[in-house]
C-alpha positions in Angstrom: 10.6 6.3 6.5 7.6 5.3 4.5 4.4 4.3 6.3 1.2 2.6 5.0 -1.6 4.4 6.9 -5.0 2.7 6.5 -6.5 -0.6 7.4 -10.2 -0.3 7.3 -12.4 0.9 4.4 -13.6 4.5 5.0 -10.5 5.4 7.0 -7.0 6.7 6.1 -5.7 5.4 2.7 -2.3 7.1 2.3 1.4 6.7 2.2 3.1 9.0 4.7 6.7 9.9 4.4 8.8 11.0 7.4 12.6 11.7 7.9 14.7 10.0 10.3 13.6 12.2 13.2 9.9 11.6 12.5 9.3 14.9 11.0 6.4 14.7 8.3 7.7 15.3 4.8 4.8 14.3 2.4 2.0 12.0 1.7 0.0 10.7 -1.2 -3.1 8.5 -1.7 -2.7 5.6 -4.0 -5.0 5.6 -6.9 -8.3 3.6 -6.7 -7.4 2.1 -3.3 -9.9 1.9 -0.4 -7.2 1.0 2.2 -3.5 0.8 2.2 -2.6 -2.6 3.8 1.2 -2.7 3.4 4.0 -1.4 1.4 7.7 -2.0 0.8 10.6 -0.3 -0.9 12.5 -2.7 -3.1 16.1 -2.7 -4.2 15.1 -1.0 -7.5 14.0 2.1 -5.5 10.3 1.9 -6.1 7.6 1.7 -3.5 5.3 -1.4 -3.8 1.9 -0.8 -2.2 -0.6 -3.6 -1.6 -4.1 -3.3 -3.0 -6.1 -6.2 -1.9 -9.5 -5.1 -3.2 -8.2 -5.0 -6.7 -5.9 -8.0 -6.5 -2.7 -6.0 -7.4 0.3 -4.3 -6.3 0.6 -0.7 -7.3 4.1 0.6 -7.9 5.2 4.3 -7.3 8.4 6.2 -7.3 9.5 7.7 -3.9 7.8 11.0 -4.6 4.4 9.2 -5.2 4.2 9.2 -8.9 2.4 6.2 -10.2 4.6 3.8 -12.3 2.5 0.6 -13.0 0.2 -2.0 -11.6 1.3 -5.7 -11.0 -1.7 -7.9 -11.2 -1.8 -10.6 -8.4 -4.9 -12.8 -8.8 -5.8 -14.6 -5.8 -8.7 -16.6 -4.3 -9.8 -16.0 -0.7 -9.8 -19.2 1.3 -11.2 -19.6 4.8 -11.3 -22.7 7.0 -14.3 -23.7 8.9 -13.8 -24.8 12.4 -16.0 -27.6 13.6 -16.5 -29.2 17.0 
């Protein structure tokens, strides 16, 4: 089980790995990330970790070795409520 652990800046910023019983196996801190918002493991076996601050997805192998960055440019939008 892979868990993204960290939502706010200044807090945890790690990927934690547990076995099926919940026993802690290992962890790593993704490079250059203030927070770890989400992750997924794709069919290719790599772990994709969201890095909102740098507008990219960081790719790791299951042991936490960095593979590559995938740039994901975005523009923050918000709606203003009136009334």
